[in-house]
C-alpha positions in Angstrom: 0.0 0.0 0.0 1.4 3.4 -1.0 0.7 6.2 1.4 -0.1 9.5 -0.4 0.1 12.8 1.4 -3.0 14.9 1.7 -1.3 17.5 -0.7 -0.7 14.8 -3.3 -4.3 13.4 -3.0 -5.7 16.8 -3.9 -3.1 17.5 -6.6 -1.5 20.5 -4.9 1.3 21.5 -7.3 2.8 23.6 -4.5 3.3 20.6 -2.3 6.8 19.1 -2.5 5.7 15.5 -3.2 2.9 16.3 -5.6 3.2 14.3 -8.9 1.6 17.3 -10.7 5.1 18.9 -10.5 6.5 16.4 -13.0 3.8 17.3 -15.6 4.2 21.0 -14.9 8.0 20.6 -15.3 7.5 18.8 -18.6 5.0 21.3 -20.1 7.0 24.3 -18.9 10.1 23.1 -20.8 10.8 25.3 -23.8 11.3 22.4 -26.2 8.3 20.4 -25.0 6.0 23.4 -25.4 7.4 24.0 -28.9 7.1 20.3 -30.0 3.5 20.2 -28.8 2.8 23.3 -30.8 4.5 22.0 -33.9 2.4 18.8 -33.7 -0.9 20.7 -33.4 -1.4 20.6 -37.1 -1.0 16.8 -37.3 1.6 14.0 -37.4 5.2 14.9 -38.3 8.4 13.0 -38.8 11.6 13.6 -36.8 13.2 15.5 -39.6 10.2 17.7 -40.1 10.2 18.6 -36.4 13.9 19.3 -36.4 13.6 21.7 -39.3 10.6 23.4 -37.8 12.2 23.8 -34.4 15.3 25.9 -35.3 18.1 25.5 -32.8 17.1 22.1 -31.3 19.8 19.4 -31.5 18.8 15.9 -32.6 19.7 14.6 -29.1 17.5 17.1 -27.3 14.6 16.5 -29.8 14.9 12.8 -29.3 14.9 13.2 -25.5 11.9 15.5 -25.6 9.9 13.2 -27.8 10.6 10.3 -25.6 9.6 12.2 -22.5 6.4 13.4 -24.1 5.6 9.8 -25.2 6.3 8.5 -21.7 3.7 11.0 -20.3 1.1 10.0 -23.0 1.2 13.4 -24.7 2.2 11.9 -28.0 2.3 8.7 -29.9 5.2 7.3 -32.0 4.2 5.2 -34.9 6.8 3.2 -36.8 6.0 2.1 -40.3 7.7 -1.0 -41.8 9.2 0.7 -44.8 12.7 1.1 -46.2 14.0 3.4 -44.9 11.9 3.1 -41.7 9.4 5.9 -41.2 8.4 7.2 -37.8 5.5 9.6 -37.2 4.9 11.6 -34.0 1.3 12.7 -33.2 -0.4 14.3 -30.3 -2.7 12.1 -28.2 -6.0 13.4 -26.8 -4.1 14.4 -23.7 -1.5 16.2 -25.8 -4.2 18.1 -27.7 -5.7 19.2 -24.4 -2.3 20.5 -23.3 -1.8 22.3 -26.6 -4.6 24.8 -26.1 -3.2 26.5 -23.0 0.3 26.3 -24.4 -0.9 28.1 -27.5 -2.4 30.8 -25.4 1.0 31.2 -23.7 2.9 31.3 -27.0 0.4 33.9 -28.3 0.8 36.0 -25.2 4.6 35.9 -25.5 4.5 36.9 -29.2 2.2 39.8 -28.4 4.0 41.1 -25.4 7.7 40.5 -26.2 9.7 43.6 -26.9 13.0 44.0 -28.7 14.7 45.1 -25.5 13.0 42.7 -23.1 
């Protein structure tokens, strides 16, 4: 039997042991937020994502995709082709996370200044 603190039971992100913090950490990550945004329009391949997300290294993109998949925010589909084709696509949970992240991106684009 796993004992869960009262803060965890009510999903209090401010509580030290709350599992919500892992998801918040994942979604607040720059590359995670950008990958989710890039996948809003539909499935994409690794190379497409890498070209779209200027400045991301293949290693960081791979780590980000793996972490998003582990948290059920995206699916990875491998097609038996030569060469192998792999598509990444948002899950329903990923699409639900995409909406608030889009609002945040829109806010940033609207309120960013050249000197700030």
